C-alpha positions in Angstrom: -28.0 14.3 -26.0 -27.4 18.0 -27.5 -29.4 20.0 -29.4 -27.6 22.1 -32.8 -28.3 25.2 -34.2 -31.3 23.8 -36.2 -33.2 22.5 -32.9 -32.2 19.3 -33.7 -31.0 16.7 -31.7 -27.4 15.6 -32.1 -26.2 12.2 -30.3 -22.8 13.6 -28.5 -20.4 12.6 -25.8 -19.0 15.8 -24.4 -17.2 16.9 -21.3 -19.4 18.2 -18.5 -16.8 18.6 -16.0 -13.5 18.3 -14.3 -11.5 18.3 -11.5 -8.0 18.4 -10.2 -6.9 15.1 -8.3 -3.9 15.8 -5.9 -2.1 12.3 -7.0 -2.9 10.0 -9.9 -6.3 8.3 -9.9 -5.8 4.5 -9.8 -9.6 3.9 -10.1 -12.7 5.6 -9.7 -16.6 4.7 -9.4 -20.3 6.1 -9.4 -22.2 5.1 -6.8 -24.3 2.4 -6.5 -28.0 3.6 -7.6 -29.6 3.3 -4.6 -27.4 5.0 -2.7 -28.1 8.5 -1.8 -30.4 9.6 -4.5 -30.5 13.1 -4.0 -26.5 13.3 -4.9 -24.2 12.1 -8.2 -21.4 10.7 -5.8 -18.1 9.6 -7.4 -15.5 8.3 -5.5 -11.7 8.4 -6.4 -8.9 6.5 -5.1 -4.7 7.7 -5.1 -3.0 8.7 -1.8 -6.4 8.5 0.1 -10.4 7.7 -0.8 -12.2 10.8 -2.0 -15.7 11.1 -2.1 -17.2 13.8 -5.1 -20.5 15.7 -5.3 -21.2 16.2 -8.5 -24.5 18.8 -9.4 -25.7 21.0 -12.3 -24.1 24.3 -12.5 -27.7 25.8 -13.6 -26.0 27.2 -16.8 -28.6 24.9 -18.8 -26.1 23.1 -20.7 -25.6 20.2 -19.0 -22.3 20.8 -17.4 -21.4 19.3 -14.0 -19.6 21.7 -10.5 -17.5 19.2 -8.8 -17.5 19.3 -4.8 -15.1 17.4 -2.4 -17.5 15.5 0.3 -14.8 13.3 2.3 -11.5 12.3 2.6 -11.3 9.1 4.1 -8.1 8.3 5.8 -6.8 5.9 8.4 -3.4 7.2 9.3 -3.9 10.5 10.4 -0.5 9.9 13.0 1.5 10.5 10.3 1.9 13.0 7.0 3.1 10.0 4.8 0.0 7.3 3.3 0.7 4.3 2.0 -0.9 4.7 -1.9 -4.2 2.9 -2.7 -4.2 0.9 -6.0 -8.1 0.2 -6.0 -11.2 -0.3 -4.4 -15.1 -1.6 -5.2 -18.1 0.0 -4.2 -20.6 -2.2 -2.2 -23.6 -2.7 -4.3 -25.9 -4.3 -1.6 -24.9 -1.2 1.4 -23.2 1.5 -0.2 -22.6 3.0 2.6 -19.8 0.5 2.1 -16.2 0.8 0.5 -13.2 -2.0 0.3 -9.6 -0.2 -0.8 -6.1 -2.0 -1.2 -3.3 -0.8 -0.6 0.5 -1.3 -1.2 1.0 -1.6 2.4 -0.8 -5.3 2.5 -4.0 -4.2 3.9 -7.2 -4.1 2.6 -10.1 -1.1 4.3 -13.4 -1.5 4.8 -15.0 2.2 5.3 -18.0 3.5 6.8 -19.0 6.0 4.4 -22.1 7.0 7.1 -19.7 7.7 9.7 -16.7 8.8 7.5 -14.4 5.9 9.4 -12.8 2.9 8.8 -15.3 0.1 10.0 -12.6 -3.0 9.9 -8.6 -2.6 8.6 -6.9 -6.2 8.1 -3.4 -7.3 6.7 -4.5 -9.2 3.9 -1.5 -10.8 1.8 2.2 -11.2 2.2 3.2 -8.5 -0.4 1.5 -5.1 -2.1 -2.3 -6.0 -2.3 -3.5 -4.8 -6.5 -7.4 -5.1 -6.4 -10.5 -5.8 -4.6 -14.1 -6.7 -4.9 -17.3 -7.8 -3.1 -19.1 -10.6 -3.9 -23.0 -10.2 -4.3 -24.2 -9.2 -0.6 -22.8 -6.5 1.8 -20.4 -9.4 3.8 -17.8 -10.9 1.1 -15.0 -9.9 -0.6 -12.0 -10.9 -2.2 -8.8 -9.1 -2.8 -5.4 -10.2 -5.1 -2.0 -9.1 -4.7 1.5 -9.3 -5.5 2.4 -12.7 -3.7 0.0 -14.2 -6.2 -2.7 -15.2 -4.2 -6.8 -15.2 -4.4 -8.0 -14.6 -1.1 -11.5 -14.8 0.4 -12.8 -12.8 3.3 -16.1 -12.6 5.6 -16.6 -9.6 7.6 -18.7 -11.8 10.1 -15.9 -13.8 10.5 -12.4 -12.0 9.8 -10.3 -13.9 12.1 -9.8 -16.0 8.9 -9.6 -15.9 5.2 -9.7 -18.5 2.5 -7.1 -18.7 -0.4 -8.9 -19.4 -3.5 -5.9 -19.7 -6.0 -2.3 -19.2 -5.7 -0.7 -18.5 -9.2 1.8 -21.4 -10.3 5.1 -19.5 -9.8 3.8 -17.2 -7.5 3.4 -14.5 -9.8 1.6 -11.3 -9.1 -2.5 -10.9 -9.7 -3.3 -7.7 -10.9 -6.8 -7.5 -10.8 -10.3 -9.6 -9.3 -13.8 -9.2 -11.1 -16.4 -11.3 -9.3 -19.5 -12.9 -11.6 -22.6 -10.7 -9.5 -25.1 -12.9 -11.7 -23.6 -16.0 -10.2 -20.8 -15.3 -7.0 -19.4 -19.2 -7.5 -17.3 -17.4 -10.2 -14.3 -15.0 -10.1 -11.9 -13.7 -12.9 -8.6 -12.5 -12.6 -5.3 -12.5 -14.6 -1.4 -12.3 -13.9 1.3 -9.7 -14.4 2.1 -9.7 -18.0 0.4 -12.4 -19.2 -2.2 -13.2 -22.3 -4.5 -15.7 -20.2 -7.7 -14.8 -18.2 -8.1 -17.2 -15.2 -11.8 -18.3 -14.0 -12.3 -19.6 -10.7 -14.9 -21.1 -8.9 -14.8 -21.0 -5.1 -16.4 -23.9 -4.2 -13.2 -25.9 -6.2 -10.1 -24.3 -4.5 -6.7 -23.9 -6.1 -7.5 -24.9 -9.9 -9.4 -22.7 -12.3 -12.5 -23.8 -13.8 -11.1 -22.3 -17.2 -8.5 -20.3 -18.7 -9.3 -18.2 -21.4 -5.9 -18.1 -23.8 -7.2 -15.9 -27.0 -5.2 -12.7 -26.9 -1.8 -12.2 -27.8 -0.6 -9.8 -25.7 -1.4 -9.0 -21.9 -4.8 -8.9 -20.8 -4.8 -4.7 -19.0 -8.7 -5.9 -18.1 -12.5 -7.8 -17.8 -15.8 -7.6 -16.9 -18.4 -10.0 -16.5 -22.1 -9.5 -18.2 -23.6 -7.2 -15.7 -27.0 -9.7 -17.1 -25.4 -12.7 -17.9 -23.8 -15.5 -15.3 -21.8 -17.1 -18.0 -20.5 -14.1 -20.8 -17.2 -12.3 -19.9 -15.3 -9.9 -21.8 -11.6 -9.9 -21.7 -8.7 -6.9 -23.3 -5.2 -6.4 -23.6 -2.2 -5.1 -25.5 -3.1 -6.5 -28.6 -6.1 -4.3 -29.2 -8.3 -6.1 -28.8 -11.5 -6.7 -26.4 -12.8 -10.2 -26.6 -16.7 -11.8 -25.5 -16.2 -15.1 -24.3 -19.5 -17.5 -23.5 -18.4 -20.0 -20.5 -22.1 -22.0 -20.5 -20.2 -25.1 -21.1 -17.3 -24.5 -19.5 -17.7 -27.4 -16.7 -17.7 -29.6 -20.0 -14.5 -28.4 -22.6 -12.0 -26.4 -22.3 -13.3 -22.7 -23.9 -10.7 -22.0 -26.8 -12.7 -19.1 -28.8 -14.6 -16.1 -27.9 -17.4 -15.6 -30.0 -17.2 -11.8 -30.2 -14.0 -9.5 -30.8 -13.4 -6.4 -31.5 -9.6 -4.5 -32.4 -9.1 -1.3 -31.8 -6.5 1.3 -32.7 -4.3 0.8 -29.7 -3.5 -1.0 -26.8 -6.5 -1.3 -24.9 -5.7 -0.3 -21.1 -9.8 -1.0 -19.4 -13.1 -1.7 -20.0 -16.2 -1.3 -18.6 -19.8 -3.2 -19.1 -22.7 -1.1 -18.6 -25.0 -2.4 -16.0 -27.8 -0.2 -17.1 -27.4 -0.3 -20.7 -26.2 -4.0 -21.0 -25.7 -4.0 -24.9 -22.9 -1.4 -24.1 -19.3 -2.0 -24.0 -16.7 0.9 -23.1 -13.3 0.7 -23.8 -10.1 2.8 -23.0 -7.0 3.3 -25.2 -4.4 5.9 -26.0 -6.0 8.6 -25.3 -9.9 7.7 -26.6 -12.8 6.3 -25.1 -14.9 4.2 -27.4 -18.0 2.7 -26.5 -19.1 -0.7 -28.7 -22.5 -2.2 -29.2 -22.6 -5.7 -28.1 
């Protein structure tokens, strides 16, 4: 919210601050609401996991000053590192962040001690994404070996393979339904289909959403509903699906659709304002009202 020359409030998105990232950023997330309420913390992955603190610069213009709080590296004996592909910030225990890497590992970091709580070989090939379930102990990952694997921090001797793609095609992204943690969403590389999984029935998808005519690039579960999900892709479409009847019949059509002016690379569904979905395409960010 900004004020124009006549003293009227104007809704406007503006750049509050920017900072250099030493390596291309693969993901960024704000800290969960209940974490360290006195600071606005941001995490990024690329070559390493970094934690940033952004604070008001005192100018009164709403601009911010960024400061690097921590750089987390579990391989201090080498000058080389395996790039991190993604991460997730645990909402139930915000001291925990899980990262995935091209070196086949997942690492769970403890921010309180700024050290790795555990590192495990999660897949046979590169790991592309990781997501926590509701709660602090269970997480899942996907990778180039075409599998979805579920882990429990209380018993890391074993993992459960929830799903394997038909030809072991790489699985790129993973979204866990926080309203109903029985359900996961994932998709394969160069695929037009979003796969919905039920962890109570491993191996077979409970639904396949095939409404896109281009590759799927992102998915986001509704933060306020257990049966709605948004998907976006290279066909410039953002589609919202109602999955409430998926146990009875195939889900063939979305309930809402939006056509952007370019291929949609990513999307987020706001937890604080669930009427809003943001999408990214070309060099633009667009905020859509559901």
